[in-house]
C-alpha positions in Angstrom: 45.1 64.2 11.1 42.5 62.6 8.9 41.6 59.0 9.3 40.6 56.8 6.3 37.8 55.3 8.4 37.0 54.1 11.9 38.9 50.9 11.3 42.1 52.7 10.7 41.4 55.1 13.8 41.2 51.8 15.8 44.4 50.4 14.5 46.3 53.5 15.4 44.9 53.4 19.0 46.2 49.8 19.3 49.8 51.1 18.8 49.2 53.4 21.9 47.7 50.8 24.1 50.0 47.8 23.6 51.0 47.7 27.3 47.4 46.3 28.0 47.7 43.6 25.3 46.4 40.1 26.5 45.8 41.6 30.0 43.3 39.2 31.7 42.0 42.1 33.8 41.2 44.4 30.8 38.0 44.7 28.9 37.1 47.1 26.1 33.8 49.0 26.2 32.7 50.7 23.1 30.0 53.4 22.7 27.5 52.5 19.9 27.4 52.8 17.4 30.4 54.3 15.7 32.7 53.5 18.7 32.1 49.8 18.1 33.9 49.9 14.8 36.9 51.4 16.5 36.6 49.0 19.5 36.5 46.0 17.2 40.0 46.9 15.9 41.2 47.2 19.5 39.8 43.8 20.4 41.7 42.3 17.5 44.9 44.1 18.0 45.0 43.7 21.9 43.4 40.3 22.2 40.8 41.8 24.7 37.0 41.2 25.1 34.6 43.8 23.5 31.4 44.8 24.8 29.2 47.9 24.5 28.4 50.5 27.0 25.0 52.1 25.9 24.7 55.9 26.4 22.3 58.2 24.6 22.7 61.8 24.0 19.9 64.3 25.1 19.2 66.6 22.4 18.2 70.2 22.7 14.5 71.1 22.0 15.5 73.4 19.1 18.4 71.4 17.7 18.5 67.7 18.4 22.2 67.5 17.3 23.2 69.8 20.3 23.8 67.8 23.4 22.2 69.1 26.5 23.7 66.1 28.2 23.4 62.3 28.0 22.0 59.4 30.1 24.0 56.1 30.6 22.5 52.6 30.9 22.9 52.7 34.7 20.5 55.8 34.7 23.0 58.2 35.4 22.4 61.6 33.7 25.1 64.1 32.8 24.0 67.6 32.0 26.4 69.8 29.9 27.2 72.9 32.0 27.3 75.1 29.0 23.8 73.9 27.9 22.4 74.2 31.4 23.5 77.8 31.5 22.2 78.6 28.0 18.9 76.9 28.4 18.4 77.2 32.1 17.5 73.6 32.4 17.2 71.2 35.4 16.9 67.4 35.4 13.3 67.8 35.8 12.9 70.0 32.8 14.3 67.1 30.6 12.7 64.2 32.2 10.6 63.3 29.2 13.6 63.4 26.9 15.5 61.1 29.5 12.6 58.6 29.5 12.7 58.4 25.6 16.4 57.7 25.6 16.1 55.2 28.5 13.6 53.2 26.3 16.1 53.3 23.4 18.9 52.1 25.7 16.6 49.1 26.7 15.9 48.3 23.1 19.8 48.4 22.4 20.6 46.3 25.5 18.3 43.6 24.3 19.6 43.7 20.6 23.2 44.1 21.1 23.9 41.8 24.2 21.4 39.0 23.1 20.8 38.0 26.6 24.2 38.7 28.0 24.7 41.0 31.0 27.1 43.9 31.2 30.5 42.3 32.1 31.9 42.6 35.7 33.8 45.8 35.8 34.9 46.0 39.5 38.6 46.1 39.8 39.1 45.7 36.1 40.9 47.7 33.6 38.2 49.3 31.4 39.1 50.8 28.0 36.3 53.1 27.1 36.3 53.9 23.3 34.4 56.1 20.9 35.1 57.2 17.4 35.5 60.8 18.6 34.0 63.4 20.9 32.7 67.0 20.5 30.9 68.4 23.5 31.9 65.2 25.4 28.3 64.7 27.0 27.9 61.0 25.9 31.6 60.2 27.0 31.2 61.9 30.3 28.0 60.3 31.2 29.6 57.0 30.4 32.5 57.7 32.5 30.2 58.6 35.6 28.2 55.5 35.0 31.2 53.2 34.8 32.8 54.7 37.9 29.7 53.4 39.7 31.1 49.9 39.3 34.5 50.8 40.9 36.9 49.7 38.1 40.5 49.4 38.9 41.6 51.7 36.1 39.5 53.6 33.6 41.2 54.5 30.3 39.6 56.7 27.6 40.6 56.0 24.1 39.5 58.6 21.6 40.7 59.2 18.0 39.9 62.8 17.8 38.3 65.6 19.8 38.6 69.4 20.4 41.3 70.6 22.8 39.2 71.9 25.6 36.9 68.8 25.7 39.9 66.6 25.7 41.4 68.6 28.5 38.2 68.0 30.6 38.1 64.2 29.5 41.8 63.9 30.8 40.6 65.1 34.1 37.9 62.4 34.4 39.8 59.2 33.5 42.8 57.6 34.9 44.6 57.7 31.5 43.6 59.2 28.1 44.9 58.2 24.7 44.0 60.6 22.1 45.3 60.7 18.5 44.5 64.2 17.3 43.2 67.5 18.8 42.6 69.7 15.8 42.0 73.5 16.3 39.6 74.7 15.1 37.4 71.6 15.6 34.1 71.5 13.7 32.6 67.8 13.9 34.1 64.4 14.5 33.0 63.3 11.0 35.2 66.1 9.4 38.2 64.1 10.4 37.4 60.9 8.6 37.3 60.3 4.8 34.7 57.6 5.2 32.3 58.4 8.2 29.4 56.3 7.0 26.6 55.4 9.6 27.0 52.2 11.6 23.7 50.3 11.8 22.4 48.1 14.6 23.2 45.1 12.3 26.8 46.3 12.1 27.2 46.6 15.9 25.9 43.1 16.5 28.3 41.7 13.7 31.3 43.5 15.3 30.5 42.1 18.7 30.0 38.5 17.4 33.2 38.8 15.2 35.3 40.0 18.2 33.9 37.0 20.3 34.9 34.6 17.5 38.4 36.0 17.1 39.2 36.2 20.7 38.0 32.4 21.2 40.2 31.4 18.2 43.1 33.2 19.7 42.7 31.6 23.1 42.5 28.2 21.5 45.7 28.9 19.5 47.4 30.1 22.6 46.4 27.1 24.6 47.4 24.7 21.9 50.9 26.3 21.6 51.4 25.9 25.4 50.2 22.2 25.6 51.7 20.8 22.3 54.7 18.4 23.0 58.1 19.6 22.0 59.4 18.4 18.7 
């Protein structure tokens, strides 16, 4: 399966998550940056609030694209078991890398949320979305961080990922919606025709547009229930 772009992937995920449409207990958390473009379509299609959950990959010293693990915005660090075995690393060995990424998380929190706090997640239905996963480190760190808030149900929404990683992801969430598990799997971007980089500006724009769209929908829904019969 090849997606035209992240927006198309998001719209396809909507069809698999319709049971949560307009559920007042549900919230969408997207992993920036690319996951926010997917999450925006989920917000539009399901009439659910959209926010970000900021998690940063910890790159290997000799290959920054290879994920040793990831750190979530609550401070929880996930270390990729394969990477730990390959590099023989402990948490202490990567502390400098963790601190660098925590500073980047703080910058993004300020920029993306514009003074807002992370929404309440306790007892809620949390739909965690990204544009795809490879090693799964960023997604797994996010799952572990969100579990700290004791959500009522944690759902993963992923357009594409490799079979083994998807199998592990399914074990870590209460429900997993995935559209494609190609084999062999090379990279997330290989399964998109348009996989252009999403900027910080784009993330803020998506979040603002999602808020505006949800508010407009609520106003229309309220008007339709309070209008006198003709």
